[in-house]
Legacy VTK file of the C-alpha trace (Angstrom):
# vtk DataFile Version 3.0
C-alpha trace
ASCII
DATASET POLYDATA
POINTS 80 float
114.851 94.644 54.158
112.107 93.520 56.539
112.086 95.037 59.999
111.636 92.867 63.009
108.732 93.898 65.183
109.957 95.296 68.477
107.735 94.781 71.435
108.336 95.659 75.033
108.179 92.566 77.180
106.356 93.194 80.407
107.399 91.215 83.454
104.422 89.357 84.865
103.830 87.009 87.752
101.383 84.215 88.399
98.615 84.792 90.915
100.499 82.503 93.333
103.659 84.631 93.110
101.632 87.824 93.511
99.722 86.623 96.561
102.853 85.360 98.318
104.588 88.662 97.570
101.600 90.615 98.924
101.017 88.285 101.873
97.366 87.523 101.186
95.102 84.625 100.284
94.098 83.768 96.732
90.417 84.688 97.301
91.516 88.096 98.600
93.739 88.658 95.553
90.943 87.645 93.181
88.524 90.047 94.924
91.089 92.819 94.587
91.478 92.080 90.898
87.697 92.223 90.441
86.993 95.254 92.654
90.076 97.453 92.500
91.028 96.882 88.922
94.516 95.465 89.420
95.868 95.023 85.926
96.128 91.452 84.721
95.966 89.400 81.595
94.853 85.867 80.993
97.173 83.228 79.576
94.833 80.361 78.884
92.968 79.985 82.189
95.740 81.559 84.257
95.987 85.130 85.558
99.242 86.970 84.912
99.745 90.136 86.929
102.281 92.777 85.847
105.149 93.318 88.293
104.371 97.052 88.292
100.825 96.351 89.549
102.158 94.130 92.315
104.613 96.837 93.366
101.885 99.519 93.384
99.647 97.324 95.539
102.545 96.573 97.907
103.173 100.327 98.309
99.450 100.953 98.861
99.260 98.239 101.521
102.396 99.563 103.240
100.975 103.109 103.301
97.640 101.811 104.584
99.345 99.824 107.348
101.447 102.815 108.361
98.324 104.993 108.533
96.680 102.468 110.873
99.786 102.329 113.070
99.931 106.143 113.204
96.235 106.328 114.132
96.700 103.804 116.939
99.786 105.643 118.187
97.850 108.927 118.229
94.900 107.342 119.964
96.701 105.293 122.606
100.172 106.814 122.697
103.431 105.144 121.834
103.967 101.819 123.529
107.543 100.702 124.127
LINES 1 81
80 0 1 2 3 4 5 6 7 8 9 10 11 12 13 14 15 16 17 18 19 20 21 22 23 24 25 26 27 28 29 30 31 32 33 34 35 36 37 38 39 40 41 42 43 44 45 46 47 48 49 50 51 52 53 54 55 56 57 58 59 60 61 62 63 64 65 66 67 68 69 70 71 72 73 74 75 76 77 78 79
């Protein structure tokens, strides 16, 4: 009996979906792909970005933003 090949299907998003999720422009996303090594694959001429990579970048951006807010709060005090 022949076995069917099992392959894990990875959820991916288009560059448009990724950039709207991350809140950035397409040129910024493309620079990040080139410079930071965000995982992607090409489907024809289109970039497909794994959902896990988008989530990791979202967490990185959130941490980076929180660090900036904390630095400003330390420097200038809390503003209510």
